[in-house]
C-alpha positions in Angstrom: -24.0 25.3 -7.1 -21.5 27.6 -5.6 -18.8 29.1 -7.2 -14.9 29.1 -6.6 -13.0 31.6 -8.3 -9.3 31.0 -8.1 -8.6 33.6 -11.2 -5.5 36.1 -11.0 -4.2 33.8 -8.1 -0.6 31.8 -8.1 -1.4 28.7 -5.8 0.6 26.1 -4.7 0.1 22.3 -4.3 -0.7 22.7 -0.5 -3.4 25.5 -1.1 -5.0 23.5 -3.8 -5.7 20.7 -1.9 -7.2 22.9 0.7 -9.1 25.0 -1.6 -10.8 21.8 -3.4 -14.7 21.0 -2.6 -14.1 17.7 -0.7 -17.5 15.6 0.5 -17.4 15.1 4.3 -17.0 11.5 4.9 -15.5 9.8 8.7 -14.6 7.0 8.3 -12.8 6.7 11.4 -15.9 7.2 13.6 -17.7 4.7 11.0 -14.8 2.2 12.3 -15.7 2.4 16.0 -19.7 2.0 15.5 -18.4 -1.3 13.2 -16.0 -3.2 14.8 -18.3 -4.6 17.1 -20.0 -5.9 14.0 -17.0 -7.7 12.7 -16.0 -8.9 16.2 -19.5 -10.5 16.5 -18.9 -11.9 13.6 -15.2 -13.3 14.2 -16.5 -14.5 17.5 -19.7 -16.1 17.0 -20.3 -16.9 13.6 -23.8 -17.2 11.8 -25.5 -16.3 15.1 -24.1 -12.7 14.7 -24.9 -12.6 10.8 -28.4 -13.5 11.9 -28.8 -11.0 14.6 -27.5 -8.4 11.9 -30.0 -9.2 9.4 -32.9 -9.1 11.5 -31.3 -5.7 13.2 -30.5 -4.1 9.6 -32.0 -5.8 6.9 -35.6 -6.5 8.6 -35.3 -10.1 7.5 -34.9 -13.0 9.8 -34.9 -16.7 9.3 -33.8 -16.8 5.7 -31.1 -19.4 3.8 -27.4 -17.3 4.8 -26.3 -19.5 1.3 -28.2 -18.8 -1.6 -28.5 -22.3 -3.6 -27.0 -22.6 -7.1 -30.2 -23.5 -8.6 -32.4 -20.5 -7.2 -29.0 -18.1 -8.5 -29.2 -19.5 -12.3 -33.2 -19.7 -12.0 -33.4 -16.1 -11.5 -32.3 -15.0 -15.1 -36.1 -16.3 -15.7 -36.7 -12.7 -14.1 -34.2 -10.6 -16.3 -35.9 -8.7 -19.1 -34.1 -9.6 -22.2 -33.4 -6.2 -23.1 -31.3 -6.0 -19.3 -29.6 -9.4 -20.4 -28.8 -8.4 -23.2 -26.9 -4.9 -22.1 -25.2 -7.1 -19.4 -23.9 -9.8 -22.1 -22.5 -6.7 -23.7 -20.8 -5.5 -20.7 -19.2 -8.9 -20.2 -17.7 -9.0 -23.5 -16.6 -5.3 -23.5 -15.1 -5.9 -20.2 -13.5 -9.0 -20.2 -11.1 -8.6 -22.9 -10.2 -5.3 -21.8 -9.7 -7.1 -18.1 -7.4 -9.5 -19.6 -5.4 -7.1 -21.5 -4.1 -5.8 -17.8 -2.9 -8.8 -17.0 1.3 -8.2 -18.1 3.6 -10.8 -19.6 5.7 -12.7 -17.9 9.3 -11.5 -18.4 12.7 -13.2 -18.3 15.7 -10.9 -17.0 19.3 -13.0 -17.8 22.4 -11.6 -16.2 24.4 -13.6 -18.3 24.3 -17.6 -18.3 22.7 -19.4 -15.4 21.8 -16.4 -13.9 17.6 -15.4 -14.2 15.1 -13.3 -12.5 11.5 -14.6 -13.6 8.6 -11.8 -13.0 5.7 -13.5 -12.5 2.0 -12.3 -12.1 0.1 -15.2 -9.5 -3.8 -14.3 -8.9 -4.8 -14.9 -5.2 -6.4 -17.7 -4.2 -9.9 -16.5 -3.2 -11.7 -13.0 -3.1 -14.9 -12.1 -1.8 -16.9 -9.6 -3.9 -19.8 -7.6 -2.3 -22.7 -6.1 -4.0 -24.7 -3.4 -1.9 -28.3 -3.3 -1.5 -29.4 -0.2 -0.2 -30.9 2.8 -3.0 -30.6 0.4 -5.5 -28.9 -2.9 -6.9 -25.8 -2.6 -9.5 -25.4 -5.6 -11.4 -22.9 -3.9 -13.3 -20.2 -3.2 -10.4 -20.9 -6.9 -9.5 -19.7 -7.8 -13.2 -16.7 -5.1 -12.9 -15.6 -7.2 -10.3 -16.2 -10.2 -11.3 -15.1 -10.5 -14.6 -11.6 -8.5 -13.3 -11.1 -11.7 -11.0 -11.7 -14.0 -13.8 -9.4 -12.3 -16.3 -6.8 -12.5 -13.5 -6.9 -16.1 -12.8 -8.7 -16.5 -9.1 -10.0 -19.8 -8.7 -12.5 -19.2 -5.9 -15.0 -16.4 -6.1 -18.1 -15.2 -3.7 -20.3 -12.9 -3.4 -22.5 -11.4 -0.4 -25.2 -9.1 -1.0 -28.0 -7.9 2.1 -30.9 -9.8 2.2 -34.2 -8.4 0.3 -37.5 -9.0 2.3 -39.0 -8.4 -1.1 -37.2 -11.6 -2.5 -37.4 -14.2 0.4 -35.0 -13.4 1.8 -32.3 -13.5 -1.4 -30.2 -10.4 -2.4 -31.8 -8.5 -4.9 -32.5 -10.3 -7.9 -30.2 -7.9 -10.1 -27.4 -8.9 -8.0 -28.1 -12.6 -9.0 -28.8 -12.5 -12.4 -24.8 -10.8 -12.8 -24.1 -14.1 -10.5 -25.5 -16.7 -12.8 -24.5 -14.1 -15.9 -20.6 -14.6 -14.9 -21.4 -18.8 -13.4 -20.9 -17.6 -9.8 -22.7 -20.1 -7.6 -21.6 -19.1 -3.9 -24.0 -16.8 -3.0 -24.9 -15.2 0.3 -27.5 -12.7 1.6 -25.2 -11.2 4.2 -24.9 -7.4 4.0 -22.8 -4.4 5.4 -20.5 -5.0 7.9 -20.8 -8.2 8.7 -20.7 -9.4 4.9 -17.3 -8.3 4.9 -16.0 -9.6 8.4 -17.8 -13.1 7.4 -15.4 -12.8 4.1 -12.0 -12.1 6.2 -12.5 -14.4 9.3 -15.0 -17.5 7.6 -17.9 -18.9 8.7 -17.7 -22.8 8.8 -21.8 -23.4 9.5 -22.5 -21.8 6.0 -19.8 -23.1 4.5 -17.8 -19.7 3.7 -14.2 -19.9 3.9 -12.0 -16.9 4.6 -10.6 -15.0 1.3 -7.6 -13.5 0.5 -9.0 -10.0 -1.1 -12.3 -8.3 -0.6 -13.6 -5.8 -2.9 -17.1 -4.2 -4.2 -19.1 -1.0 -3.1 -20.8 -0.1 -0.1 -21.5 2.8 2.4 -19.2 4.3 4.7 -20.0 1.4 7.2 -18.8 -1.2 4.5 -15.4 1.6 4.3 -15.2 0.8 7.4 -15.0 -2.4 7.8 -12.7 -2.9 5.3 -10.1 -0.8 7.3 -10.9 -2.6 10.3 -10.0 -6.0 8.7 -7.0 -4.8 6.5 -4.0 -6.8 7.2 -5.9 -9.8 7.6 -7.1 -9.5 4.4 -6.1 -7.0 1.4 -9.2 -4.9 0.0 -9.6 -2.4 -3.6 -10.1 0.6 -1.1 -12.2 2.5 1.2 -14.1 3.9 -1.5 -16.2 7.0 -0.8 -19.0 8.8 -2.8 -18.9 9.5 -5.9 -16.8 12.2 -8.1 -16.9 14.0 -11.2 -14.3 16.6 -12.2 -15.1 18.6 -15.7 -12.2 20.3 -17.6 -14.4 22.3 -20.2 -13.9 25.8 -21.9 -16.3 27.9 -23.8 -16.2 25.4 -26.8 -17.9 23.2 -25.1 -21.6 22.3 -25.3 -23.5 23.3 -22.1 -26.4 21.0 -22.2 -23.6 17.9 -22.1 -21.5 19.2 -19.5 -25.0 20.0 -17.1 -26.2 16.4 -18.1 -22.9 14.7 -17.1 -23.0 16.8 -13.8 -26.8 15.8 -13.0 -25.8 12.5 -14.0 -23.0 11.7 -11.0 -25.6 13.7 -8.3 -28.1 11.5 -9.1 -25.9 9.1 -7.3 -26.3 10.1 -3.5 -27.0 13.5 -2.0 -23.3 13.6 -0.8 -21.7 13.3 -4.7 -19.3 15.8 -5.9 -20.1 17.0 -9.4 -17.7 19.9 -9.9 -17.5 21.9 -13.1 -13.5 23.7 -13.7 -13.6 26.4 -16.7 -12.0 29.3 -18.2 -15.0 31.2 -18.9 -17.8 32.4 -16.7 -19.5 32.9 -19.0 -19.5 29.4 -20.4 -20.3 28.3 -16.2 -23.4 30.5 -16.2 -24.5 28.9 -19.5 -24.2 25.6 -17.8 -25.5 26.8 -14.3 -28.6 27.7 -16.6 -29.2 24.2 -17.9 -28.3 22.4 -14.8 -31.0 24.3 -13.1 -33.8 23.2 -16.5 -32.1 19.4 -16.7 -32.3 18.9 -12.9 -36.5 19.7 -12.0 -37.0 17.6 -14.8 -35.1 13.9 -13.2 -35.9 11.9 -11.4 -34.0 12.0 -8.6 -34.7 15.7 -8.5 -34.4 15.7 -4.4 -30.7 13.7 -4.6 -29.3 15.9 -7.5 -30.6 19.1 -5.6 -28.9 18.4 -2.3 -25.7 17.4 -4.6 -25.3 20.4 -6.4 -25.9 22.4 -3.4 -23.4 20.6 -0.9 -19.9 21.7 -0.5 -18.5 18.6 -2.3 -20.2 20.3 -5.7 -18.8 23.6 -7.2 -17.9 25.6 -10.1 -14.4 26.5 -10.4 -13.1 29.3 -12.3 -9.7 29.6 -13.1 -7.3 31.5 -16.0 -6.7 28.9 -18.5 -6.6 25.1 -18.9 -3.3 24.2 -17.7 -4.6 25.9 -14.6 -8.0 23.5 -15.0 -5.4 20.9 -15.4 -3.6 21.9 -11.8 -6.5 22.3 -10.0 -7.4 18.4 -11.4 -4.3 17.2 -10.3 -4.7 18.5 -6.8 -8.4 17.4 -7.0 -7.2 13.7 -8.1 -11.0 13.0 -9.1 -12.8 9.7 -9.5 -14.0 10.6 -13.4 -12.3 13.3 -15.2 -14.0 14.2 -18.2 -12.1 16.6 -21.0 -14.7 18.8 -23.1 -12.4 21.0 -24.6 -11.1 22.7 -28.1 -8.3 21.1 -27.9 -8.5 17.5 -25.9 -5.4 16.4 -26.2 -3.3 18.9 -25.1 -5.2 19.3 -21.4 -5.4 15.2 -21.5 -0.9 15.6 -21.7 -1.4 17.9 -18.4 -3.4 15.8 -16.4 -1.4 13.2 -14.1 -4.3 12.2 -11.4 -7.2 10.9 -12.3 -9.3 7.2 -11.7 -10.6 7.5 -15.3 -10.5 9.8 -18.0 -13.2 10.3 -20.5 -12.2 12.8 -23.5 -14.3 14.5 -25.7 -18.0 15.4 -25.7 -19.1 12.0 -26.7 -17.7 10.0 -23.9 -19.6 10.4 -20.7 -18.9 8.9 -17.5 -22.2 6.9 -18.0 -20.2 5.1 -20.8 -17.6 4.1 -18.5 -20.6 3.2 -16.1 -22.0 0.7 -18.6 -20.5 -0.3 -21.6 -17.2 1.3 -22.6 -15.4 -2.0 -21.4 -13.2 0.1 -19.2 -13.8 -0.6 -15.4 -16.0 1.7 -13.0 -14.6 0.7 -9.6 -12.1 3.9 -8.7 -10.5 5.5 -6.4 -12.0 8.0 -4.8 -11.7 11.2 -1.8 -8.6 12.5 -3.8 -6.8 8.9 -3.5 -6.4 8.8 -7.3 -3.5 10.9 -6.4 -1.8 7.6 -6.0 -4.0 4.6 -6.2 -6.0 3.0 -9.1 -8.9 1.6 -10.1 -9.9 -2.3 -9.9 -8.8 -4.2 -12.4 -7.3 -8.0 -13.0 -4.2 -6.3 -11.2 -5.9 -5.9 -8.3 -5.7 -9.4 -7.9 -2.6 -9.9 -9.1 0.5 -10.5 -6.9 3.6 -9.7 -8.9 6.5 -12.6 -7.9 10.1 -12.7 -9.1 11.4 -15.9 -9.1 15.2 -16.3 -9.0 17.7 -18.7 -11.0 21.4 -18.6 -10.4 23.6 -22.2 -10.7 26.8 -22.6 -9.8 29.0 -20.7 -11.7 26.4 -17.8 -11.3 26.5 -17.6 -8.0 30.6 -17.7 -7.3 30.3 -14.7 -10.0 28.5 -12.4 -7.2 31.0 -13.6 -4.3 33.1 -11.5 -4.3 30.7 -8.9 -4.3 28.4 -10.3 -2.1 30.5 -11.0 0.6 31.6 -7.0 0.7 28.3 -5.7 1.4 27.5 -9.0 3.9 30.7 -7.3 5.7 29.8 -3.5 5.4 26.1 -4.4 6.7 27.1 -6.6 9.6 25.9 -9.8 8.6 28.2 -12.0 7.8 26.3 -15.0 8.3 24.7 -13.7 4.6 28.2 -14.0 3.1 28.8 -17.3 4.4 25.2 -18.7 3.3 26.5 -18.7 0.2 30.9 -19.5 1.0 29.6 -22.7 2.0 28.5 -23.7 -0.8 32.1 -23.8 -2.1 32.9 -24.8 1.3 31.5 -28.3 0.4 33.0 -28.5 -2.8 36.7 -29.0 -1.1 36.8 -32.3 -2.2 35.8 -32.8 -5.5 38.2 -32.7 -7.7 36.3 -30.3 -10.4 36.4 -27.8 -7.6 40.3 -26.9 -8.2 39.6 -26.2 -11.6 36.5 -23.6 -11.6 35.3 -22.7 -15.2 36.4 -20.0 -17.1 35.5 -17.2 -15.8 34.8 -18.0 -12.2 36.1 -16.4 -9.6 38.1 -18.0 -7.0 36.7 -18.6 -3.7 38.4 -17.6 -0.4 37.0 -20.9 1.0 37.4 -23.2 -1.8 41.1 -23.2 -0.4 40.6 -23.1 3.0 40.8 -19.7 4.1 39.2 -17.6 5.7 38.4 -13.9 6.6 
């Protein structure tokens, strides 16, 4: 891992944004490559999907929709210990996700005037599960359980067809679908799957969705960008990131293990250590060198850690470390210091935060109960991770009775005149003009302002 020495420098936010390490991801170029694929699915539906499955997955003639009984039967192949772990994940994730659903709130402006804030789920969601270097049943659960907690009534799942599974998605993806009760599953991958969710494919019974979520490679991210506006998306997820703030009080082996754990995801994965101790940094580097060679994906880890996106950053103190982290906006932030609470108080931008030496990111990836679908590429500075809130829309329900509306008339007319929109004011005044023949109209309720139009006046 390279070293970036920021000690004895007083750097502003723009300078920090320029200096923090990043993976080179060109989603814009990828959009140009996937747009013809997306358009083909829009225009030719199933035929285009079959061509793409043949060209990219090496599968032909398979069923694009997986039968529900095949999904249920997949659990027969799930090792008992894996099923128990997935069920434990569901048991923790469900209440944590349900806690993200806000309660309905009612604001009252006197008698007869209310605004009710409610959170309404979208009607239908398309969940994508990748099937390239590995299958991630945990990611399927993160997406599905969050949507279910939000109250989404219709869920569809898509994942690439696998040659060694009879053209069905990876068996682990089917396990997850079965465990959360998703019986609408499609053997469709990549940009074509995102396009199919957005446009629908009637010949296989795939209706368009409202929101598309789930991880994938740069081409999946590009396809999401291509359909944004037609449907909502969770994010254009990039490769995984971990940033660890640690001082000399941390355990070097723990820090090294956590840097390696994220590096094994992908050659472009980012592992960053920020510390105020050069001696500690050297000890971590030594542990990384020893431990990385023993891991199963040693070559992948070596490439990720030696890439431009990974680094050890030296700073003067932990306050400076927090400033670096806030500029970076990590997907995963670990804090391993002598005073974790003090450092946490300085943190503003992070997808998820793991506090203390016994809270590794791996815990969040699997069994913490938190969601591991998180913002990458610095987007944690303005975006949140996946949760029940991803599938909810806040709606304001406004209800005023006659007296409450009359109480607003004078001020509303003034604003309508000021903005040159007189019909806005007339929409209110007309309600009282219509009451001229009503005997009760000449006897307004106590405190109710008298409308000019109620007595035939005009502006």
